[in-house]
N, C-alpha and C positions, 0 to 999 in steps of 0.2 A: 294446264290444262287441267279434267282430273275423269277421276273413275265412275261409271253410272252404274250402280249395284242393281243386277232388278233380273228374278226370278234362274236365278247360276247363272247366269252369264253380266263380265265385262262389259260397258264400253265405251271406249275413249275420245271422249268429244272437245269443246268448249266452255274455259271457267260463264262463260254466258247462256251453250248451252245446255247448260247442265244444273243452270239454277231455275234459269226458264223453263225446265223440262218441274221440277220439285215443284216449281212454287202454282205452275199450271195442272202437277197433280196434287194438291194443296185445295188449288181450287174447284174443279172437276167432285173430290172429295166433299165440300165441301157442300158443291152442292148438290150430290148421293147421281153423279152420270158419267160415264164412259166415253171414252174418245178413243184411239192409230193413233199416237204422234209416230211418225218417220225423218229416225233422230240422223240428222251428219254428226259422223266417225270417220275416226280413223280407225281402215285394218292392219291386224300386224304385221303388213307390209307395207303402211307406209301410208299407202293411198287414200283420195278418198271413197268415201262407199254411204251406206245406207243401214240404218238396222228398223225394223218397224218395231212400233213395244202397243202393247197396248195403255192405259193406264183407264186406273179406275177405281172407284173409294174403300177396294181393299186390296190395291198397289202395297208392293213392300220394295217403296224406293231408296234405296240411299246412297250419296253421291259425295264422295270423297279430296279430297285435292293428289296431284302424284310429281312429280318429280317432272315426266317430259313437256316440258315448255317449251321445246322445235319444233312444236309439231299444233300450231293454233290454226283455226280450225274457227274460220270465218267464215260467218252467216246471221249478218247482223240482219238483216229483213225476215229468215227463221224465226232469229230472236221476238224479233218487235212483232208480228204476224201471232207468235205464240202468246208475247205476258198481251195484249191484244184483248184473244178472245181469254184466257187467262181471269182479265178484263170482266164481261159478262156473266162471269157467275162470283166476282168481288174479290175483295184479296185478303189472304189467307195468313196476320203476321208467323210467321215461326219463330218456335222457344229457341233462344240461344243456351247456351250452357251458364255463357257469361250472369246473363239477365234473372237480376234477383227480383225473384213473385215471388207468392206460396200460391201452389196447384193446386192445394187440397184444400182448399178451403169453398164456400157454394158464394155463387154470384151473388151480388143486393137484389133482395124484394125489394122495385119500385113499385 
């Protein structure tokens, strides 16, 4: 399970859903586009719910792991649709803290 931090709110959802949301957000930002996404989530009382969020180029979304692994949200169709939509804008690769790269240098001119 993971938490999606968005606009002061916390959304509890599955690893795959959270990862797909952040990948889609990166793709939308790269295309200078926005979209509304209904995120399958777990409510405070443990029931399934949906949380709608607006994702755009200026969205500040944080995804973090949580210890709540017993409430896995199975949403394979949602994840597949979101990842397919992200592919229409191109794929943005995340930069990982354990990957060493010089982010301060300018790209080489061709």
